[in-house]
C-alpha positions in Angstrom: 0.0 0.0 0.0 1.2 3.5 -0.8 1.5 5.6 2.4 1.2 8.8 0.4 -2.2 7.9 -1.0 -3.4 7.1 2.5 -1.9 10.4 3.7 -3.7 12.4 1.0 -7.1 10.8 1.9 -6.5 11.6 5.6 -5.4 15.1 4.8 -8.5 15.8 2.6 -10.7 14.5 5.4 -8.8 16.7 8.0 -9.1 19.8 5.8 -12.9 19.3 5.8 -13.1 18.9 9.6 -10.3 20.7 11.3 -11.3 24.2 12.4 -8.0 25.7 11.0 -4.5 24.8 10.0 -5.0 21.2 8.9 -1.4 21.5 7.6 0.1 22.2 11.0 2.9 19.8 12.0 5.4 19.5 14.8 9.0 19.6 13.6 11.5 18.0 16.0 15.2 18.8 15.5 18.3 18.2 17.6 21.6 19.9 18.1 24.8 18.1 17.1 25.1 16.7 20.6 21.5 15.5 20.6 19.6 18.2 22.6 16.0 18.1 21.2 13.7 20.9 20.2 10.2 20.9 18.8 7.8 23.5 17.4 4.8 23.8 15.2 5.1 24.9 11.6 2.8 24.7 8.5 3.7 22.4 5.7 3.2 24.1 2.3 3.9 21.2 0.0 3.9 17.5 0.5 4.2 14.2 -1.4 6.6 11.4 -2.0 9.4 13.9 -2.4 8.9 15.3 1.1 7.1 17.7 3.4 8.2 21.4 2.8 8.0 24.2 5.3 9.5 27.7 5.2 11.6 29.3 7.8 14.4 31.6 8.7 17.6 29.6 8.1 19.3 31.5 11.0 16.5 30.5 13.5 17.1 27.8 16.1 15.6 25.1 13.9 17.4 26.3 10.8 20.8 26.3 12.6 20.1 22.9 14.2 19.2 21.4 10.8 22.3 22.9 9.2 24.5 20.9 11.7 22.2 17.9 12.0 20.1 17.6 8.8 17.6 15.1 10.1 14.1 15.7 11.5 11.0 14.1 12.8 7.6 15.5 12.1 4.2 14.8 13.6 0.8 15.7 12.3 -2.2 15.2 14.6 -5.8 15.8 13.4 -7.9 15.8 16.6 -11.1 16.0 14.6 -10.4 12.7 12.8 -8.5 11.0 15.6 -5.5 10.3 13.2 -1.8 11.0 13.4 1.1 10.8 11.0 4.7 10.6 12.1 7.6 11.0 9.6 11.3 10.8 10.0 14.1 11.5 7.5 16.8 13.7 6.2 16.3 17.4 5.5 17.3 19.4 2.4 16.8 23.0 1.4 14.5 23.7 -1.6 16.1 25.3 -4.6 16.1 29.1 -4.9 13.5 29.2 -7.6 11.0 27.3 -5.5 11.7 29.5 -2.4 11.4 32.6 -4.5 8.1 31.5 -6.0 6.6 30.7 -2.6 7.9 34.0 -1.1 6.3 35.9 -4.0 3.0 34.2 -3.5 2.7 35.3 0.2 0.8 38.4 1.3 2.8 41.6 1.8 2.4 41.4 5.6 4.0 37.9 5.6 6.8 39.0 3.3 7.5 41.9 5.6 7.5 39.8 8.8 9.8 37.2 7.2 12.2 39.9 6.0 12.3 41.9 9.2 12.5 39.0 11.7 15.7 37.7 13.2 13.7 34.6 14.3 14.7 33.0 17.6 17.1 35.8 18.6 16.4 38.1 21.5 14.1 41.0 20.6 15.0 44.1 22.7 11.6 45.7 22.0 8.5 45.3 19.9 9.1 48.9 18.7 12.4 47.8 17.1 10.7 45.0 15.1 7.8 47.3 14.1 10.2 50.0 12.9 12.1 47.5 10.8 8.8 46.4 9.2 7.9 50.1 8.5 11.3 50.7 6.9 11.0 47.6 4.6 7.4 48.5 3.7 8.7 51.6 1.9 10.2 49.3 -0.7 8.0 48.7 -3.8 9.0 45.1 -4.1 10.4 42.8 -1.5 12.8 40.1 -2.6 13.1 36.9 -0.7 15.8 37.4 2.0 18.8 35.1 1.6 18.2 33.8 5.2 14.7 32.6 4.4 13.9 29.5 2.5 12.1 26.2 2.4 13.2 23.0 4.0 12.1 19.5 2.9 11.8 16.6 5.2 12.3 13.5 3.0 10.4 10.5 4.4 12.3 7.4 5.3 9.8 6.2 7.9 6.1 6.9 8.0 3.8 5.9 10.8 0.0 6.2 10.2 -1.9 6.0 13.5 -5.7 5.7 13.8 -7.1 6.0 17.3 -10.2 4.5 18.8 -12.0 4.7 22.1 -10.9 1.3 23.3 -7.2 2.3 23.0 -6.5 -0.5 20.6 -5.2 2.0 18.1 -4.2 0.9 14.6 -0.6 1.7 13.8 1.0 1.0 10.4 4.7 1.6 9.9 6.1 2.1 6.4 9.9 2.0 5.9 11.5 3.1 2.7 13.9 0.6 1.1 17.0 1.3 -0.9 15.1 0.7 -4.2 12.5 3.3 -3.3 9.8 0.8 -2.4 8.1 0.8 1.0 7.7 -2.1 3.4 4.7 -2.1 5.7 4.3 -3.6 9.2 2.0 -3.2 12.1 3.0 -1.9 15.5 1.4 -2.6 18.9 -0.7 0.4 20.1 
């Protein structure tokens, strides 16, 4: 069975029933010495090639992925009682893809991405707002070099379906060297 076909069915179901952000996922990273960190982001593209999210490459997650380019992601849809866990290496999207996505964003989001020094200490909100106002004077904002997309390339995918009896159904898919997937069941 194709885990991506199942994911797509579940995602369509979640988009119809989740109150907002059916594309929210937790991204877990770790420093080079193994200290973990997790946060929610929104995936903007998905499929067999990977799950793409956009971020400041100089943020905590960006720096951790630069030194330890592997991540785990978790997507939980409370409304459908389903969860997806994915693990794999991470790569940066090409500049053309990042440029196109940046250009598709609303001006306010472009300004925020350009002005933010994500994860670094902010001396005052006024400083951030002043930087946004300064950038807003430009007619066109180009994607900043420090902002791009990162793709988590699935090597392991777990599809979890919950139930009230706590006998959850867990299916594990592991990618093989030839690109095929093996499937097994896990105890709940």
